[in-house]
matplotlib code that plots the C-alpha trace (Angstrom):
import matplotlib.pyplot as plt

x = [70.0, 67.9, 69.0, 71.9, 73.2, 72.9, 76.9, 75.1, 74.4, 77.8, 79.1, 76.9, 78.2, 81.8, 80.6, 78.8, 81.8, 84.7, 82.6, 84.6, 83.1, 84.0, 86.2, 86.2, 89.8, 91.9, 90.1, 88.6, 85.4, 85.2, 88.8, 89.8, 92.5, 95.8, 97.4, 100.9, 101.8, 101.4, 104.9, 105.5, 105.5, 109.4, 111.3, 111.6, 115.2, 115.2, 114.5, 117.5, 119.7, 118.9, 119.9, 123.8, 123.4, 121.7, 125.0, 127.5, 125.9, 126.3, 130.2, 130.6, 128.3, 128.5, 127.3, 124.3, 120.7, 118.2, 116.4, 115.2, 119.1, 119.8, 116.6, 117.5, 120.9, 119.7, 117.3, 119.7, 122.1, 119.4, 118.2, 122.1, 122.6, 122.5, 121.0, 123.6, 125.1, 121.4, 121.6, 122.8, 119.6, 117.0, 118.0, 118.2, 114.7, 113.9, 115.1, 113.2, 110.0, 110.1, 110.7, 107.7, 105.1, 106.8, 106.2, 102.7, 101.3, 102.3, 100.6, 97.2, 97.1, 97.8, 94.9, 92.7, 93.7, 92.7, 89.0, 88.3, 89.2, 87.7, 84.0, 84.3, 84.4, 81.7, 79.5, 80.2, 79.0, 75.9, 74.9, 75.5, 73.0, 70.5, 71.0, 70.7, 67.1, 65.8, 66.7, 64.2, 61.3, 61.4, 60.6, 64.2, 65.9, 64.4, 61.4, 59.1, 56.2, 53.6, 51.3]
y = [121.8, 124.5, 126.2, 124.5, 122.0, 118.0, 116.9, 115.8, 119.1, 120.0, 117.3, 118.4, 121.8, 120.8, 118.1, 121.2, 123.4, 120.7, 119.1, 120.1, 119.2, 116.2, 115.8, 113.6, 111.7, 113.8, 115.6, 119.1, 119.4, 121.5, 121.1, 119.3, 116.4, 118.0, 116.8, 115.2, 116.1, 119.7, 121.3, 122.7, 126.3, 128.3, 129.0, 132.6, 134.2, 133.5, 129.9, 129.3, 131.2, 129.5, 126.0, 127.0, 128.7, 125.3, 123.5, 126.3, 125.9, 122.4, 122.9, 125.5, 123.8, 120.0, 119.0, 121.7, 120.0, 122.7, 122.9, 126.0, 127.4, 127.4, 128.8, 131.7, 132.7, 131.8, 134.9, 137.3, 136.7, 137.7, 140.5, 141.8, 141.6, 144.3, 143.7, 143.8, 140.6, 139.4, 139.4, 136.3, 134.9, 136.8, 136.0, 133.0, 133.0, 134.9, 132.3, 129.1, 131.2, 132.3, 127.9, 127.3, 129.5, 127.7, 124.2, 125.2, 126.5, 123.2, 121.8, 124.1, 122.9, 119.0, 119.6, 121.2, 118.7, 115.6, 116.4, 116.5, 112.8, 111.2, 113.0, 111.6, 108.1, 109.1, 110.3, 106.9, 104.7, 106.6, 106.2, 102.5, 102.3, 104.2, 101.8, 99.3, 100.6, 101.0, 97.2, 96.4, 98.4, 97.4, 93.9, 92.1, 92.1, 90.4, 91.3, 90.4, 88.8, 88.9, 86.5]
z = [148.8, 147.8, 144.6, 144.3, 141.1, 141.5, 140.3, 136.9, 135.9, 136.5, 134.3, 131.3, 131.6, 131.2, 128.7, 126.6, 126.5, 125.5, 122.8, 119.9, 115.8, 114.5, 111.3, 108.7, 108.5, 107.0, 104.1, 104.2, 103.0, 99.8, 98.4, 95.2, 95.5, 94.6, 91.3, 92.0, 88.5, 88.9, 89.2, 92.2, 93.0, 93.1, 96.0, 97.1, 97.1, 100.8, 100.8, 97.5, 100.1, 103.2, 100.6, 100.9, 103.9, 105.4, 104.0, 105.3, 108.8, 109.4, 108.2, 110.7, 113.8, 113.3, 116.6, 116.5, 116.2, 116.1, 113.1, 114.7, 115.7, 111.7, 110.6, 113.3, 112.2, 109.1, 109.1, 111.0, 108.3, 105.6, 107.1, 107.6, 103.8, 101.5, 98.3, 96.5, 98.7, 98.0, 94.3, 93.2, 95.3, 94.4, 90.2, 90.6, 92.3, 89.2, 86.6, 88.5, 88.9, 84.9, 84.2, 87.2, 84.6, 81.4, 83.4, 84.6, 81.0, 79.6, 82.6, 81.5, 78.1, 78.7, 81.6, 79.0, 76.5, 78.9, 79.7, 75.9, 75.5, 78.3, 76.7, 73.8, 75.5, 78.0, 74.7, 73.0, 76.1, 76.5, 72.4, 73.1, 76.2, 74.2, 71.1, 73.7, 75.4, 71.7, 70.6, 74.0, 73.2, 68.8, 70.7, 69.5, 72.8, 75.9, 77.3, 80.7, 79.6, 82.8, 81.4]

ax = plt.figure().add_subplot(projection="3d")
ax.plot(x, y, z, "-o")
ax.set_aspect("equal")
plt.show()
């Protein structure tokens, strides 16, 4: 077989194409962990509408188990609604947004205050470590005798 590829060459070329980089299990590099105490973002007017629409749709179609069908029907109804029909949902969404902004300000204040307390504790620890080292150098603490 002149000029032909061996079976091992063919396998290695296939493997090289199919190789994917191995990722750490469930961790994304460079992203900080999410704080569970942080307030959640508010729903948009459409999602406020969908909360109500889902309940009504389930009553009208009790045998339907498809989430996609509910979403599709809700999207079509939302598109067909006039601005006047959407107004109550927009108002609810705006109220939720203003509440969210207040909660976020309070959360950010708490976050800004929390690290200061931690820094004070760390500085006290480091000072005690410095004092321990001073005592060792004076000879009043433990010493290693090489004699």
